[in-house]
N, CA, C and O atoms as CSV, one atom per row, in Angstrom:
chain,resi,resn,atom,element,x,y,z
A,1,PRO,N,N,48.033,-31.559,4.723
A,1,PRO,CA,C,47.264,-31.859,4.555
A,1,PRO,C,C,47.869,-32.628,2.954
A,1,PRO,O,O,47.423,-33.748,2.704
A,2,VAL,N,N,48.666,-32.113,2.140
A,2,VAL,CA,C,48.854,-32.624,0.718
A,2,VAL,C,C,49.457,-34.163,1.429
A,2,VAL,O,O,49.451,-35.003,0.529
A,3,HIS,N,N,49.865,-34.645,2.487
A,3,HIS,CA,C,50.458,-35.651,2.538
A,3,HIS,C,C,49.312,-37.074,2.724
A,3,HIS,O,O,49.616,-38.267,2.704
A,4,HIS,N,N,48.299,-36.616,2.856
A,4,HIS,CA,C,46.934,-37.161,3.048
A,4,HIS,C,C,46.355,-37.345,2.020
A,4,HIS,O,O,46.052,-38.482,1.657
A,5,PHE,N,N,46.025,-36.082,1.206
A,5,PHE,CA,C,44.685,-35.815,0.452
A,5,PHE,C,C,45.508,-35.437,-1.092
A,5,PHE,O,O,46.064,-34.338,-1.090
A,6,PRO,N,N,45.594,-36.062,-2.077
A,6,PRO,CA,C,45.980,-35.485,-3.479
A,6,PRO,C,C,45.624,-33.938,-3.922
A,6,PRO,O,O,46.470,-33.288,-4.536
A,7,THR,N,N,44.738,-33.548,-3.693
A,7,THR,CA,C,44.022,-32.330,-4.339
A,7,THR,C,C,43.105,-31.502,-3.500
A,7,THR,O,O,42.341,-32.173,-2.807
A,8,ARG,N,N,43.016,-30.442,-3.413
A,8,ARG,CA,C,42.168,-30.157,-2.518
A,8,ARG,C,C,40.795,-29.979,-2.429
A,8,ARG,O,O,40.105,-29.502,-1.528
A,9,ARG,N,N,40.522,-30.425,-3.476
A,9,ARG,CA,C,38.881,-31.287,-3.946
A,9,ARG,C,C,38.871,-32.208,-2.823
A,9,ARG,O,O,37.993,-32.051,-1.975
A,10,ASP,N,N,39.793,-33.230,-2.680
A,10,ASP,CA,C,39.737,-34.657,-1.714
A,10,ASP,C,C,39.534,-33.939,-0.188
A,10,ASP,O,O,38.741,-34.262,0.697
A,11,LEU,N,N,40.504,-32.887,-0.201
A,11,LEU,CA,C,40.520,-32.539,1.109
A,11,LEU,C,C,39.181,-31.739,2.024
A,11,LEU,O,O,38.925,-31.697,3.227
A,12,MET,N,N,38.443,-31.098,0.687
A,12,MET,CA,C,37.334,-30.234,1.062
A,12,MET,C,C,36.098,-31.489,1.122
A,12,MET,O,O,35.275,-31.258,2.007
A,13,THR,N,N,35.874,-32.577,0.450
A,13,THR,CA,C,35.012,-33.493,0.104
A,13,THR,C,C,35.190,-34.393,1.294
A,13,THR,O,O,34.104,-34.755,1.747
A,14,ALA,N,N,36.467,-34.965,2.077
A,14,ALA,CA,C,36.734,-35.036,3.514
A,14,ALA,C,C,35.825,-34.384,4.251
A,14,ALA,O,O,34.751,-34.770,4.711
A,15,LEU,N,N,36.530,-33.061,4.329
A,15,LEU,CA,C,35.423,-32.165,5.315
A,15,LEU,C,C,34.301,-32.288,5.562
A,15,LEU,O,O,33.736,-32.506,6.634
A,16,ALA,N,N,33.707,-32.072,3.981
A,16,ALA,CA,C,32.061,-31.930,4.005
A,16,ALA,C,C,31.618,-33.355,4.462
A,16,ALA,O,O,30.564,-33.378,5.098
A,17,GLU,N,N,32.275,-34.609,4.236
A,17,GLU,CA,C,31.611,-36.061,4.902
A,17,GLU,C,C,31.800,-35.953,6.289
A,17,GLU,O,O,31.018,-36.392,7.133
A,18,GLU,N,N,32.902,-35.334,6.519
A,18,GLU,CA,C,32.802,-35.297,8.232
A,18,GLU,C,C,31.936,-34.272,8.769
A,18,GLU,O,O,31.274,-34.476,9.787
A,19,GLY,N,N,31.911,-33.340,8.229
A,19,GLY,CA,C,30.692,-32.230,8.445
A,19,GLY,C,C,29.133,-33.259,8.567
A,19,GLY,O,O,28.642,-33.551,9.657
A,20,PHE,N,N,28.685,-33.587,7.553
A,20,PHE,CA,C,27.456,-34.338,7.275
A,20,PHE,C,C,27.255,-35.370,8.240
A,20,PHE,O,O,26.113,-35.456,8.692
A,21,THR,N,N,28.229,-36.277,8.708
A,21,THR,CA,C,28.375,-37.685,9.558
A,21,THR,C,C,28.016,-37.009,11.146
A,21,THR,O,O,27.188,-37.334,11.998
A,22,SER,N,N,29.038,-35.937,11.094
A,22,SER,CA,C,28.637,-35.262,12.723
A,22,SER,C,C,27.210,-34.211,12.933
A,22,SER,O,O,26.682,-33.879,13.994
A,23,LEU,N,N,26.910,-33.925,11.843
A,23,LEU,CA,C,25.341,-33.416,11.958
A,23,LEU,C,C,24.446,-34.421,11.883
A,23,LEU,O,O,23.365,-34.268,12.452
A,24,SER,N,N,24.738,-35.691,11.136
A,24,SER,CA,C,23.925,-36.864,11.382
A,24,SER,C,C,23.573,-37.510,12.767
A,24,SER,O,O,22.484,-37.825,13.247
A,25,GLU,N,N,24.936,-37.609,13.283
A,25,GLU,CA,C,25.105,-38.228,14.754
A,25,GLU,C,C,23.994,-37.073,15.634
A,25,GLU,O,O,22.997,-37.331,16.308
A,26,THR,N,N,24.569,-35.881,15.338
A,26,THR,CA,C,23.653,-34.980,16.359
A,26,THR,C,C,22.553,-34.842,16.298
A,26,THR,O,O,22.002,-34.726,17.393
A,27,LEU,N,N,21.858,-34.792,15.337
A,27,LEU,CA,C,20.517,-34.928,15.052
A,27,LEU,C,C,20.068,-36.362,15.386
A,27,LEU,O,O,18.898,-36.585,15.697
A,28,SER,N,N,20.800,-37.129,15.336
A,28,SER,CA,C,20.030,-38.937,15.835
A,28,SER,C,C,19.891,-38.548,17.458
A,28,SER,O,O,18.857,-38.600,18.124
A,29,SER,N,N,21.110,-38.179,17.867
A,29,SER,CA,C,21.320,-37.960,19.236
A,29,SER,C,C,19.683,-37.321,19.591
A,29,SER,O,O,19.098,-38.188,20.239
A,30,THR,N,N,19.114,-36.549,19.453
A,30,THR,CA,C,18.324,-35.534,19.732
A,30,THR,C,C,16.390,-36.364,19.733
A,30,THR,O,O,15.294,-35.907,20.061
A,31,GLY,N,N,16.827,-37.648,19.213
A,31,GLY,CA,C,15.062,-38.069,18.992
A,31,GLY,C,C,14.562,-37.877,18.011
A,31,GLY,O,O,15.363,-37.296,17.279
A,32,GLY,N,N,13.518,-38.061,17.476
A,32,GLY,CA,C,13.223,-37.767,16.394
A,32,GLY,C,C,11.942,-36.715,16.244
A,32,GLY,O,O,11.055,-36.926,15.417
A,33,ASP,N,N,11.937,-35.530,17.153
A,33,ASP,CA,C,11.031,-34.335,16.977
A,33,ASP,C,C,11.872,-33.440,16.003
A,33,ASP,O,O,13.025,-33.009,16.044
A,34,ILE,N,N,10.463,-33.292,14.785
A,34,ILE,CA,C,11.550,-31.777,13.787
A,34,ILE,C,C,11.375,-31.084,14.508
A,34,ILE,O,O,10.190,-31.411,14.447
A,35,TYR,N,N,11.380,-30.112,15.463
A,35,TYR,CA,C,11.331,-28.964,15.903
A,35,TYR,C,C,12.324,-28.756,16.628
A,35,TYR,O,O,12.895,-27.665,16.641
A,36,GLU,N,N,12.832,-30.165,17.629
A,36,GLU,CA,C,14.320,-30.317,18.016
A,36,GLU,C,C,15.081,-30.316,17.588
A,36,GLU,O,O,16.082,-29.921,18.184
A,37,HIS,N,N,15.184,-30.864,15.919
A,37,HIS,CA,C,16.170,-31.035,14.952
A,37,HIS,C,C,16.224,-29.390,14.127
A,37,HIS,O,O,17.207,-29.020,13.486
A,38,GLY,N,N,15.322,-28.793,14.259
A,38,GLY,CA,C,15.534,-27.820,13.314
A,38,GLY,C,C,16.259,-26.838,14.638
A,38,GLY,O,O,17.012,-26.006,14.131
A,39,VAL,N,N,16.233,-26.759,15.743
A,39,VAL,CA,C,17.306,-26.115,16.395
A,39,VAL,C,C,18.823,-26.630,16.467
A,39,VAL,O,O,19.804,-25.899,16.332
A,40,THR,N,N,18.851,-27.964,16.695
A,40,THR,CA,C,19.748,-28.672,16.360
A,40,THR,C,C,20.648,-28.555,15.720
A,40,THR,O,O,21.807,-28.730,16.096
A,41,TYR,N,N,20.086,-28.056,14.003
A,41,TYR,CA,C,20.131,-27.924,12.664
A,41,TYR,C,C,21.249,-26.769,12.991
A,41,TYR,O,O,22.436,-26.823,12.669
A,42,VAL,N,N,20.533,-25.609,13.774
A,42,VAL,CA,C,20.932,-24.514,13.280
A,42,VAL,C,C,21.912,-24.182,14.596
A,42,VAL,O,O,23.033,-23.758,14.318
A,43,THR,N,N,21.674,-24.296,15.585
A,43,THR,CA,C,23.200,-24.350,16.881
A,43,THR,C,C,24.300,-25.423,16.140
A,43,THR,O,O,25.420,-24.922,16.249
A,44,TRP,N,N,24.346,-26.358,15.627
A,44,TRP,CA,C,25.424,-27.232,15.126
A,44,TRP,C,C,25.806,-26.933,13.748
A,44,TRP,O,O,26.454,-27.743,13.086
A,45,ALA,N,N,25.424,-25.782,13.281
A,45,ALA,CA,C,26.005,-24.747,12.181
A,45,ALA,C,C,26.684,-23.555,12.939
A,45,ALA,O,O,27.861,-23.267,12.724
A,46,LEU,N,N,26.042,-22.992,13.676
A,46,LEU,CA,C,26.971,-22.078,14.376
A,46,LEU,C,C,27.994,-22.480,14.930
A,46,LEU,O,O,28.992,-21.759,14.905
A,47,GLU,N,N,28.023,-23.640,15.528
A,47,GLU,CA,C,29.313,-24.217,16.658
A,47,GLU,C,C,30.426,-24.802,15.202
A,47,GLU,O,O,31.647,-24.842,15.354
A,48,HIS,N,N,29.877,-25.137,14.107
A,48,HIS,CA,C,30.819,-26.018,13.121
A,48,HIS,C,C,30.632,-24.919,11.799
A,48,HIS,O,O,30.147,-25.401,10.776
A,49,PRO,N,N,30.988,-23.521,11.793
A,49,PRO,CA,C,30.816,-22.606,10.695
A,49,PRO,C,C,31.827,-23.267,9.452
A,49,PRO,O,O,31.421,-23.269,8.290
A,50,GLY,N,N,33.367,-23.902,9.868
A,50,GLY,CA,C,34.175,-24.321,8.816
A,50,GLY,C,C,33.184,-25.171,7.694
A,50,GLY,O,O,32.854,-24.969,6.525
A,51,HIS,N,N,32.880,-26.302,8.776
A,51,HIS,CA,C,32.133,-27.512,7.796
A,51,HIS,C,C,31.273,-27.002,7.054
A,51,HIS,O,O,31.378,-26.934,5.829
A,52,TYR,N,N,30.137,-26.506,7.852
A,52,TYR,CA,C,28.826,-26.157,7.042
A,52,TYR,C,C,29.391,-25.469,6.097
A,52,TYR,O,O,28.890,-25.703,4.997
A,53,ALA,N,N,30.334,-24.628,6.090
A,53,ALA,CA,C,30.719,-23.755,4.983
A,53,ALA,C,C,31.095,-24.572,3.687
A,53,ALA,O,O,30.736,-24.122,2.599
A,54,VAL,N,N,31.870,-25.868,3.762
A,54,VAL,CA,C,32.196,-26.526,2.733
A,54,VAL,C,C,30.929,-27.539,2.390
A,54,VAL,O,O,30.736,-27.864,1.218
A,55,MET,N,N,30.211,-27.947,3.281
A,55,MET,CA,C,29.290,-28.890,2.844
A,55,MET,C,C,28.039,-28.134,1.989
A,55,MET,O,O,27.463,-28.824,1.148
A,56,TRP,N,N,27.755,-27.220,2.116
A,56,TRP,CA,C,27.080,-26.084,1.584
A,56,TRP,C,C,27.712,-25.708,0.222
A,56,TRP,O,O,27.045,-24.987,-0.521
A,57,THR,N,N,29.142,-26.198,-0.242
A,57,THR,CA,C,29.776,-25.492,-1.184
A,57,THR,C,C,30.078,-26.748,-2.773
A,57,THR,O,O,31.202,-27.108,-3.123
A,58,PRO,N,N,29.203,-27.037,-3.234
A,58,PRO,CA,C,29.411,-28.361,-4.143
A,58,PRO,C,C,30.417,-28.010,-5.107
A,58,PRO,O,O,30.968,-28.973,-5.639
A,59,ARG,N,N,30.770,-26.925,-5.440
A,59,ARG,CA,C,31.827,-26.651,-5.933
A,59,ARG,C,C,33.405,-26.968,-5.732
A,59,ARG,O,O,34.355,-27.083,-6.506
A,60,LEU,N,N,33.212,-27.066,-4.127
A,60,LEU,CA,C,34.670,-27.375,-3.785
A,60,LEU,C,C,35.164,-28.852,-3.386
A,60,LEU,O,O,36.301,-29.238,-3.116
A,61,THR,N,N,33.571,-29.775,-3.448
A,61,THR,CA,C,33.859,-31.223,-3.589
A,61,THR,C,C,33.781,-32.176,-4.584
A,61,THR,O,O,33.633,-31.839,-5.759
A,62,ASP,N,N,33.884,-33.620,-4.157
A,62,ASP,CA,C,33.656,-34.478,-5.250
A,62,ASP,C,C,32.277,-34.679,-5.226
A,62,ASP,O,O,32.418,-35.868,-4.939
A,63,GLU,N,N,31.000,-34.547,-5.280
A,63,GLU,CA,C,29.722,-34.569,-5.325
A,63,GLU,C,C,29.422,-35.915,-6.030
A,63,GLU,O,O,28.258,-36.123,-6.375
A,64,GLN,N,N,30.321,-36.794,-6.259
A,64,GLN,CA,C,30.106,-38.318,-6.745
A,64,GLN,C,C,30.823,-39.324,-5.572
A,64,GLN,O,O,30.644,-40.538,-5.670
A,65,HIS,N,N,31.552,-38.833,-4.582
A,65,HIS,CA,C,32.515,-39.398,-3.542
A,65,HIS,C,C,31.330,-40.115,-3.155
A,65,HIS,O,O,30.217,-39.591,-3.091
A,66,PRO,N,N,31.561,-41.228,-2.916
A,66,PRO,CA,C,30.449,-42.494,-2.565
A,66,PRO,C,C,30.003,-41.946,-0.638
A,66,PRO,O,O,28.918,-41.783,-0.081
A,67,GLY,N,N,31.533,-41.805,-0.116
A,67,GLY,CA,C,31.235,-41.489,1.393
A,67,GLY,C,C,29.986,-40.324,1.630
A,67,GLY,O,O,28.867,-40.481,2.117
A,68,LEU,N,N,30.720,-38.962,1.022
A,68,LEU,CA,C,29.892,-37.747,1.050
A,68,LEU,C,C,28.567,-38.191,0.565
A,68,LEU,O,O,27.699,-38.125,1.435
A,69,ALA,N,N,28.136,-38.672,-0.709
A,69,ALA,CA,C,27.047,-38.717,-0.687
A,69,ALA,C,C,26.151,-39.747,-0.090
A,69,ALA,O,O,24.992,-39.800,-0.500
A,70,ALA,N,N,26.617,-40.694,0.969
A,70,ALA,CA,C,25.847,-41.453,1.426
A,70,ALA,C,C,25.725,-40.537,2.883
A,70,ALA,O,O,24.696,-40.634,3.552
A,71,ALA,N,N,26.631,-39.816,3.234
A,71,ALA,CA,C,26.702,-38.889,4.553
A,71,ALA,C,C,25.485,-37.998,4.107
A,71,ALA,O,O,24.531,-38.216,4.854
A,72,ARG,N,N,25.261,-37.260,3.338
A,72,ARG,CA,C,24.608,-36.308,2.764
A,72,ARG,C,C,22.902,-37.053,2.734
A,72,ARG,O,O,22.047,-36.392,3.324
A,73,VAL,N,N,22.430,-38.433,2.039
A,73,VAL,CA,C,21.596,-38.864,2.262
A,73,VAL,C,C,21.220,-39.047,3.496
A,73,VAL,O,O,20.319,-38.332,3.934
A,74,ALA,N,N,21.854,-40.093,4.372
A,74,ALA,CA,C,21.405,-40.117,5.845
A,74,ALA,C,C,20.849,-38.643,6.452
A,74,ALA,O,O,19.745,-38.327,6.894
A,75,THR,N,N,21.832,-38.043,6.314
A,75,THR,CA,C,21.258,-36.674,7.001
A,75,THR,C,C,20.155,-36.348,6.343
A,75,THR,O,O,19.357,-35.796,7.100
A,76,TRP,N,N,19.800,-36.445,5.343
A,76,TRP,CA,C,18.626,-35.693,4.821
A,76,TRP,C,C,17.341,-36.598,4.939
A,76,TRP,O,O,16.212,-36.112,4.871
A,77,ARG,N,N,17.593,-38.022,5.131
A,77,ARG,CA,C,16.565,-39.481,5.799
A,77,ARG,C,C,16.091,-38.901,7.243
A,77,ARG,O,O,14.896,-38.777,7.510
A,78,ILE,N,N,16.991,-38.602,8.029
A,78,ILE,CA,C,16.615,-38.044,9.226
A,78,ILE,C,C,15.551,-37.024,9.391
A,78,ILE,O,O,14.565,-37.128,10.121
A,79,LEU,N,N,15.912,-35.887,8.520
A,79,LEU,CA,C,15.060,-34.764,8.382
A,79,LEU,C,C,13.617,-35.383,7.480
A,79,LEU,O,O,12.543,-35.046,7.979
A,80,GLU,N,N,13.557,-36.112,6.413
A,80,GLU,CA,C,12.342,-36.788,5.885
A,80,GLU,C,C,11.634,-37.584,7.282
A,80,GLU,O,O,10.510,-37.296,7.694
A,81,GLU,N,N,12.504,-38.611,7.898
A,81,GLU,CA,C,11.540,-39.286,9.056
A,81,GLU,C,C,11.172,-38.700,9.911
A,81,GLU,O,O,10.196,-39.213,10.459
A,82,SER,N,N,11.625,-37.494,10.462
A,82,SER,CA,C,10.706,-36.757,11.277
A,82,SER,C,C,9.987,-35.812,10.790
A,82,SER,O,O,8.989,-35.484,11.431
A,83,VAL,N,N,10.229,-35.282,9.818
A,83,VAL,CA,C,9.359,-34.449,9.206
A,83,VAL,C,C,7.306,-35.548,8.837
A,83,VAL,O,O,6.131,-35.208,8.973
A,84,SER,N,N,7.767,-36.380,8.533
A,84,SER,CA,C,6.833,-37.652,8.097
A,84,SER,C,C,6.041,-37.885,9.626
A,84,SER,O,O,4.836,-38.129,9.689
A,85,ARG,N,N,6.805,-37.784,10.667
A,85,ARG,CA,C,6.579,-38.433,12.120
A,85,ARG,C,C,5.546,-37.128,12.383
A,85,ARG,O,O,4.338,-37.160,12.616
A,86,ALA,N,N,6.539,-35.854,12.251
A,86,ALA,CA,C,5.181,-34.566,12.710
A,86,ALA,C,C,3.838,-34.510,11.724
A,86,ALA,O,O,2.788,-33.953,12.044
A,87,ARG,N,N,4.084,-35.216,10.428
A,87,ARG,CA,C,2.968,-34.814,9.947
A,87,ARG,C,C,1.642,-36.116,10.047
A,87,ARG,O,O,0.586,-36.175,9.416
A,88,GLY,N,N,2.155,-36.979,11.001
A,88,GLY,CA,C,1.144,-37.838,11.287
A,88,GLY,C,C,1.389,-38.904,10.386
A,88,GLY,O,O,0.459,-39.707,10.311
A,89,GLY,N,N,2.617,-39.193,9.513
A,89,GLY,CA,C,2.729,-39.619,8.052
A,89,GLY,C,C,2.113,-41.384,8.010
A,89,GLY,O,O,2.159,-42.208,8.924
A,90,ASN,N,N,1.662,-41.514,6.874
A,90,ASN,CA,C,1.536,-42.927,6.479
A,90,ASN,C,C,2.412,-43.169,5.145
A,90,ASN,O,O,3.145,-42.307,4.659
A,91,ALA,N,N,2.261,-44.242,4.714
A,91,ALA,CA,C,3.289,-44.989,3.863
A,91,ALA,C,C,3.125,-44.977,2.477
A,91,ALA,O,O,3.786,-45.573,1.627
A,92,ASP,N,N,1.801,-43.944,2.296
A,92,ASP,CA,C,1.781,-44.132,1.026
A,92,ASP,C,C,2.057,-42.911,-0.153
A,92,ASP,O,O,2.428,-41.788,0.192
A,93,GLU,N,N,1.864,-43.220,-1.350
A,93,GLU,CA,C,2.983,-42.464,-2.446
A,93,GLU,C,C,2.802,-40.791,-2.081
A,93,GLU,O,O,3.756,-40.022,-1.955
A,94,ALA,N,N,1.238,-40.378,-1.932
A,94,ALA,CA,C,0.946,-38.805,-2.127
A,94,ALA,C,C,1.233,-38.592,-0.290
A,94,ALA,O,O,1.313,-37.393,-0.023
A,95,ASP,N,N,1.335,-39.172,0.498
A,95,ASP,CA,C,2.109,-38.887,1.372
A,95,ASP,C,C,3.509,-38.348,1.737
A,95,ASP,O,O,3.806,-37.341,2.379
A,96,GLU,N,N,4.462,-39.490,1.030
A,96,GLU,CA,C,5.750,-39.564,1.207
A,96,GLU,C,C,5.527,-38.356,0.513
A,96,GLU,O,O,5.581,-37.445,1.339
A,97,SER,N,N,5.257,-37.835,-0.852
A,97,SER,CA,C,5.419,-36.901,-1.753
A,97,SER,C,C,5.242,-35.186,-0.773
A,97,SER,O,O,5.957,-34.192,-0.642
A,98,ALA,N,N,3.983,-35.585,-0.309
A,98,ALA,CA,C,3.915,-34.500,0.740
A,98,ALA,C,C,4.703,-33.993,1.924
A,98,ALA,O,O,4.737,-32.823,2.304
A,99,ALA,N,N,5.461,-35.233,2.567
A,99,ALA,CA,C,6.028,-34.826,3.468
A,99,ALA,C,C,7.729,-34.707,2.854
A,99,ALA,O,O,8.749,-34.504,3.511
A,100,ARG,N,N,7.611,-34.869,1.699
A,100,ARG,CA,C,9.148,-34.317,0.740
A,100,ARG,C,C,9.274,-32.708,0.334
A,100,ARG,O,O,10.166,-31.901,0.074
A,101,GLU,N,N,7.816,-32.747,0.442
A,101,GLU,CA,C,7.667,-31.264,0.163
A,101,GLU,C,C,8.178,-30.360,1.608
A,101,GLU,O,O,9.175,-29.646,1.721
A,102,SER,N,N,7.325,-30.612,2.435
A,102,SER,CA,C,7.569,-30.430,3.915
A,102,SER,C,C,8.778,-30.237,4.210
A,102,SER,O,O,9.053,-29.170,4.757
A,103,ALA,N,N,9.879,-31.238,3.928
A,103,ALA,CA,C,11.225,-31.655,4.393
A,103,ALA,C,C,11.754,-30.264,3.822
A,103,ALA,O,O,12.206,-29.366,4.532
A,104,TYR,N,N,11.610,-30.209,2.202
A,104,TYR,CA,C,12.368,-28.952,2.112
A,104,TYR,C,C,11.660,-27.913,2.694
A,104,TYR,O,O,12.411,-27.092,3.222
A,105,ALA,N,N,10.437,-27.649,2.786
A,105,ALA,CA,C,10.193,-26.125,3.639
A,105,ALA,C,C,10.980,-26.141,4.845
A,105,ALA,O,O,11.606,-25.143,5.203
A,106,ALA,N,N,10.979,-27.225,5.493
A,106,ALA,CA,C,11.982,-27.225,7.102
A,106,ALA,C,C,13.330,-26.687,6.796
A,106,ALA,O,O,13.910,-25.682,7.206
A,107,PHE,N,N,13.712,-27.726,5.874
A,107,PHE,CA,C,15.077,-27.180,5.725
A,107,PHE,C,C,15.254,-25.952,5.415
A,107,PHE,O,O,16.129,-25.385,6.071
A,108,ALA,N,N,14.598,-25.205,4.457
A,108,ALA,CA,C,14.869,-23.797,4.015
A,108,ALA,C,C,14.526,-23.060,4.704
A,108,ALA,O,O,14.757,-21.905,4.346
A,109,ILE,N,N,13.947,-23.198,5.779
A,109,ILE,CA,C,13.708,-22.435,7.509
A,109,ILE,C,C,15.079,-22.294,7.832
A,109,ILE,O,O,15.860,-21.349,7.723
A,110,VAL,N,N,15.227,-23.807,8.384
A,110,VAL,CA,C,16.309,-23.422,8.896
A,110,VAL,C,C,17.788,-23.313,8.847
A,110,VAL,O,O,18.619,-22.759,9.567
A,111,HIS,N,N,17.854,-24.141,7.587
A,111,HIS,CA,C,19.369,-23.450,6.358
A,111,HIS,C,C,19.086,-21.912,6.479
A,111,HIS,O,O,20.053,-21.186,6.709
A,112,GLY,N,N,18.287,-21.555,6.391
A,112,GLY,CA,C,18.153,-19.937,6.128
A,112,GLY,C,C,18.845,-19.341,7.021
A,112,GLY,O,O,19.874,-18.665,7.010
A,113,LEU,N,N,17.865,-19.819,8.077
A,113,LEU,CA,C,18.281,-18.999,9.490
A,113,LEU,C,C,19.617,-19.187,9.910
A,113,LEU,O,O,20.230,-18.174,10.248
A,114,ALA,N,N,20.198,-20.288,9.956
A,114,ALA,CA,C,21.868,-20.614,9.917
A,114,ALA,C,C,22.536,-19.744,9.068
A,114,ALA,O,O,23.448,-19.066,9.542
A,115,GLY,N,N,22.247,-19.647,7.912
A,115,GLY,CA,C,23.029,-19.247,6.819
A,115,GLY,C,C,22.951,-17.280,7.253
A,115,GLY,O,O,24.058,-16.779,7.450
A,116,ILE,N,N,21.829,-16.408,7.362
A,116,ILE,CA,C,21.682,-15.145,7.564
A,116,ILE,C,C,22.513,-14.982,8.998
A,116,ILE,O,O,23.032,-13.884,9.201
A,117,TRP,N,N,22.638,-15.854,9.834
A,117,TRP,CA,C,23.314,-15.729,11.291
A,117,TRP,C,C,24.817,-16.091,10.826
A,117,TRP,O,O,25.594,-15.239,11.258
A,118,LEU,N,N,25.343,-16.913,10.213
A,118,LEU,CA,C,26.515,-16.741,9.754
A,118,LEU,C,C,27.361,-15.895,8.964
A,118,LEU,O,O,28.486,-15.407,9.067
A,119,SER,N,N,26.417,-15.896,8.140
A,119,SER,CA,C,26.896,-14.199,7.070
A,119,SER,C,C,27.082,-13.000,7.951
A,119,SER,O,O,28.049,-12.239,7.913
A,120,GLY,N,N,26.154,-12.928,8.665
A,120,GLY,CA,C,26.099,-11.830,9.622
A,120,GLY,C,C,25.380,-10.989,8.822
A,120,GLY,O,O,25.659,-9.791,8.770
A,121,ALA,N,N,24.451,-11.491,8.166
A,121,ALA,CA,C,23.185,-10.558,7.223
A,121,ALA,C,C,22.530,-10.024,8.629
A,121,ALA,O,O,22.365,-8.805,8.643
A,122,THR,N,N,22.089,-10.789,9.923
A,122,THR,CA,C,21.669,-10.291,10.680
A,122,THR,C,C,22.451,-10.925,11.793
A,122,THR,O,O,23.060,-11.986,11.657
A,123,PRO,N,N,22.389,-9.961,13.317
A,123,PRO,CA,C,23.297,-10.379,14.273
A,123,PRO,C,C,22.727,-11.448,14.760
A,123,PRO,O,O,21.525,-11.710,14.810
A,124,VAL,N,N,23.883,-12.235,15.221
A,124,VAL,CA,C,23.205,-13.445,16.303
A,124,VAL,C,C,23.064,-13.202,17.519
A,124,VAL,O,O,23.822,-12.801,18.402
A,125,PRO,N,N,21.701,-13.573,17.458
A,125,PRO,CA,C,20.954,-13.358,18.920
A,125,PRO,C,C,21.891,-13.754,20.264
A,125,PRO,O,O,22.582,-14.772,20.294
A,126,PRO,N,N,21.817,-12.927,21.209
A,126,PRO,CA,C,22.407,-13.276,22.476
A,126,PRO,C,C,21.790,-14.899,22.935
A,126,PRO,O,O,22.556,-15.602,23.595
A,127,ASP,N,N,20.764,-15.309,22.662
A,127,ASP,CA,C,20.031,-16.809,23.165
A,127,ASP,C,C,19.821,-17.409,21.662
A,127,ASP,O,O,18.765,-17.317,21.036
A,128,VAL,N,N,20.961,-18.012,21.213
A,128,VAL,CA,C,20.559,-18.419,20.143
A,128,VAL,C,C,19.278,-19.609,20.088
A,128,VAL,O,O,18.178,-19.445,19.560
A,129,ASP,N,N,19.647,-20.528,20.615
A,129,ASP,CA,C,18.560,-21.713,21.511
A,129,ASP,C,C,17.250,-21.034,21.244
A,129,ASP,O,O,16.613,-21.161,20.198
A,130,ALA,N,N,16.876,-20.253,22.343
A,130,ALA,CA,C,15.333,-19.399,22.269
A,130,ALA,C,C,14.738,-19.039,21.004
A,130,ALA,O,O,13.603,-19.182,20.548
A,131,ARG,N,N,15.653,-18.607,20.623
A,131,ARG,CA,C,15.377,-18.061,19.129
A,131,ARG,C,C,14.851,-18.583,18.324
A,131,ARG,O,O,13.709,-18.545,17.867
A,132,ALA,N,N,16.256,-19.436,17.998
A,132,ALA,CA,C,15.776,-20.826,17.177
A,132,ALA,C,C,14.201,-21.611,17.634
A,132,ALA,O,O,13.296,-22.063,16.933
A,133,ARG,N,N,14.296,-21.562,18.423
A,133,ARG,CA,C,12.851,-22.352,18.921
A,133,ARG,C,C,11.842,-21.668,18.704
A,133,ARG,O,O,10.781,-22.262,18.513
A,134,GLU,N,N,11.884,-20.203,18.672
A,134,GLU,CA,C,10.797,-19.790,18.504
A,134,GLU,C,C,10.235,-19.901,16.711
A,134,GLU,O,O,9.112,-20.248,16.346
A,135,ILE,N,N,11.375,-19.502,15.837
A,135,ILE,CA,C,11.432,-19.249,14.621
A,135,ILE,C,C,10.846,-20.617,13.980
A,135,ILE,O,O,9.941,-20.717,13.151
A,136,VAL,N,N,11.511,-21.513,14.513
A,136,VAL,CA,C,11.210,-23.149,14.244
A,136,VAL,C,C,9.980,-23.820,14.343
A,136,VAL,O,O,9.547,-24.695,13.593
A,137,GLY,N,N,9.392,-23.266,15.465
A,137,GLY,CA,C,7.878,-23.198,16.212
A,137,GLY,C,C,6.734,-23.032,15.051
A,137,GLY,O,O,5.700,-23.693,14.957
A,138,HIS,N,N,7.132,-22.104,14.296
A,138,HIS,CA,C,6.180,-21.680,13.010
A,138,HIS,C,C,5.904,-22.600,11.947
A,138,HIS,O,O,5.034,-22.588,11.076
A,139,LEU,N,N,7.259,-23.770,12.324
A,139,LEU,CA,C,6.614,-25.116,11.268
A,139,LEU,C,C,5.257,-25.497,11.324
A,139,LEU,O,O,4.749,-25.358,12.437
A,140,THR,N,N,4.527,-25.939,10.431
A,140,THR,CA,C,3.243,-26.450,10.423
A,140,THR,C,C,2.802,-27.748,9.838
A,140,THR,O,O,1.811,-28.385,10.193
A,141,PHE,N,N,3.941,-28.181,8.579
A,141,PHE,CA,C,3.630,-29.529,8.081
A,141,PHE,C,C,2.346,-29.678,7.425
A,141,PHE,O,O,1.563,-30.571,7.748
A,142,GLY,N,N,2.117,-28.870,6.556
A,142,GLY,CA,C,0.607,-29.219,5.915
A,142,GLY,C,C,-0.521,-28.713,6.540
A,142,GLY,O,O,-1.516,-28.774,5.818
A,143,HIS,N,N,-0.722,-28.188,7.746
A,143,HIS,CA,C,-1.688,-27.795,8.681
A,143,HIS,C,C,-1.991,-26.329,8.115
A,143,HIS,O,O,-1.360,-25.386,8.594
A,144,ARG,N,N,-2.882,-26.123,7.169
A,144,ARG,CA,C,-2.537,-24.566,6.283
A,144,ARG,C,C,-4.002,-23.869,7.121
A,144,ARG,O,O,-4.337,-22.703,6.911
């Protein structure tokens, strides 16, 4: 790697960018359903633990790198758009704000689930897909 990347930070930045790009491509291939995106996020994280770890450790990467920033934004937009669809959203400013909050809530759930399984805090269930579907199914997007 030293022949291709001048510093460790450059290598980690490239890995994080590659991770976000792969995650975005995988999410995009599942359609626009937020529940499917949630399950896909969790299973992708478990299948790519190295990329996942680097993606979420900003102290290792150059957060100003244009490629990394663009890949991160592209991934987030997929989440925001699918949350907006799940909420039956329209284009007004209040709905955009509510959709953003719902996107953060959805992200917190799936990111937290992936994190506790990857860290070993709780055991990975035998059927990850089924368990993730059960948990992601609790998302309600503004319907209290």
